[in-house]
N, C-alpha and C positions, 0 to 999 in steps of 0.2 A: 378211213373220216377218208377223204376226199373236195376237196377245198374250191369254187373258181372262186378269182376274187379280181374287180380292177381298181379302181379310183380317178379320182384329179380328170374330171369327165368337163371338164369348165367349157359347157354347153352356155355361148352367148351372143354378143357382137360377132365383127367379121373382124380380124385383128391382122395376127402376124401370122402366114403362112403354112406353121411347122404346128399350129393347134387345130381343134375339132372345131369349135366357134358353127359355123351350118352347118357343115358335118358331118358333126358330130349326133342328131339321127340316124341317119345312111349306114354311117359306120358303126355303132351301137345292133341294129337290126340284123345286121352280118354278125357283129361277135354272141349273140343273144346263138343268133343260128348254132355259129359253130358248140358254144356251150353243148344249150340242145342234146343235135348232132352225133359231138365228137364226143365231149369231156363228160357228158352225162354224169354233173360238179351228180355230190349232199347237199351242197347246200354256195347258195352262193355269193357270195358280197361288196357288195357299193360299198367303199368305203369315204365319202367326203370328195367335199367339193366338185359335187353335181353342177352347180352351177359357174360362170364365171363373172358376175356380175345384181349381188341379193337383187337391188334397189331399182335394177329395171323394172320400165313398163312390167314388162311383161313376162316377170319371174315366175308370177303363178301357173304362167299358158305350159312356159317352155316345164316345171314338172310333169305337167301335165303329160307333155308329149316323155316325158320319161318312165314314166309311171309303165305309159301305155305302154307301153315298149317293151317294159323290164316285167310285165304281166305277163309276154308271154315263153316267158322263163317255166318251165317247168317240171323244177323241183323249185325247192323251198330257198329264198330269198329273205334281206332282207340288207336293207341303207341306212346308213349314220349320214348324220353330219356331218362340213365340215366346216369352214373360216369363211371358205366365202359361200359357205346357201345362206338364207333365207332366216333366221333365228326360227328357232326349236316348234313353237306351238304350232307359226304357218308353218314348216318342212313336214314335223308330224302331221298338220291335215292332210295330207299326203302320200306321204309316205307315213306305213303308223309303225312307232316308233319299236325295233327288239324285241322281244320277249326278256325279260333274267334271265333263265336261260334254257339256250335252246340243244335239246340232247336227242344225235345221230350218228347211225354206226359204229355208238357202240363210246362213243366221243361229248365233252359238252365242250358250245361257244362261250363264250361272257362279252357277251358286246360292252363298250363306255359312251354311250351315244349326248352324254350329260356333261365332259371334259368342259370347263368353259375352255374358251383364244383368253390368252395372254400377251402381255403382248409382245412383238419380236415375232409375229407367228410361232410363239408357245403355246401353251394349256395347261394342265396340271388336274391333278385331283384331291380329291375333298375327303374329308377321314370316314363317308360312308361311302364312299364306292371303294374306298382303300376295302372297307371288311366286307363286299361284296366275292371280292379274289377271294377269304376265306370260307364265303359261304357257300363261293359254288364248288368249293373241296370238297367241305359238309356230305358220308355216307356217299361218294363218287371215287372210284379208285381207274377210272379211266380217264384216256387223254383230255385234258383242258386247253383251251386258248381261247384265248384275253384279244378279242381286235377292236382299237379306234381308229380316229385320224389318225394321228400324231407320231408322228415316232417315240416309244416309248425307250431312250439307248442309257446306254454307258457310258457319265461324261467324257471320259478319262479316255475312253475311247474315236471320238470326233466321227460317228458310223455318220448320224445327220445335221447338215446343219439349224434344222432346229430338232428343240423335245421338250420334257414339262419341266415344270420347273422344279419340280418334287419328284425327277427323277428318280435319287435313287430310294428316296421313298416305297413308288410304285415298283421298279423292282425287288428289293428287297421282302413287298406285301408277296409279290409276282413266287418270288422264290418258298416262300413257308409254305405257298398255296401249292407249291409244286406247277408251275404252270408251263406246260412242252413247250408253246409257243405262243410268237405277242405278236401280230401279220395287226403292219400300218401301210398306211398312201402317204400324202402328201408334202415331203420332200420329192421330189421330179428328181433330181438327183439318182433315188430312189441309194436299197445297196441293198444285196447279197444276206443268204444264209449267215448270219453267225450263230456261237452258242456263250451265250454270256450265264457263269454258276449252268443251272442245272437246266437254263428257258432256251429258245433257240428263237432270237429274233429274225428278221426280216421285212425290210414295204417298201412295196411293191411297183413298178414304172409307170408312171403315169395317162393314162388312155388315153387323153392329149394330146398327145408325142406322138409322130408315126415312131415304130409300126404298133400302133396302137393295138397295142398286147393287154391279152388275158392271164394273169399267173396260176396253175390247175397248180393245186399243194395238194401232195397226198401226205400225211403221221397216222401216225399209229406209236402207239403205248412204247417208251424205252427204245422209241427207235430216229434216226436222224432222217424227222421232218423231206423229202423231196420235195424239191419246185418243181415247175417251170414254165419257161412265157412261154405263150401261144402265139404269135406272131399275126395280124391279116395277111389272109392268102390273098398273092395276085391277081 
């Protein structure tokens, strides 16, 4: 399974010079061309925080611009909302919610777009969403990949500044379902591929900051994933 992933675009009004803001469309078009030409993944994931200011008057227009750009991807793709994005109903009026399961290249992706925001830029996962992990493993023996905006990390490892308030419960459900890889964004520090029990964890770097990178992940069952960060060309 070959995955291209980017996160934290923060398309919004001009601000700090090291953020995308108004340059986001140009840089995203370059990234989409690079994904189509060089990476040719089985799927492309946009892992949340597409916008900087969800309350801006032109938020819908900005989402429409982003949708038009991502529609140029030649392979399957989907976006999940982040804490900086508009509420779910408005978000999914532009970006359709991902399917419950997405099977491709012998693997299965399981996205969690409904996990609510919690104070201090954290998140949580409900019992019904935890059950989706077990259901995803039913009658499926291939690699299982969980996708969410906020990293799910063991608190004792302090991998990320932000986490799920019920991270231990989420991680236990991942172990029970034999989730091999968990991909997130959100924390702009990111963190490299880290193994916890039987699951590889990774938070990809933000697209909004130089070098405006796209992560390319290659993953096969019972093998260590290979994560390559592809930077923008000069």
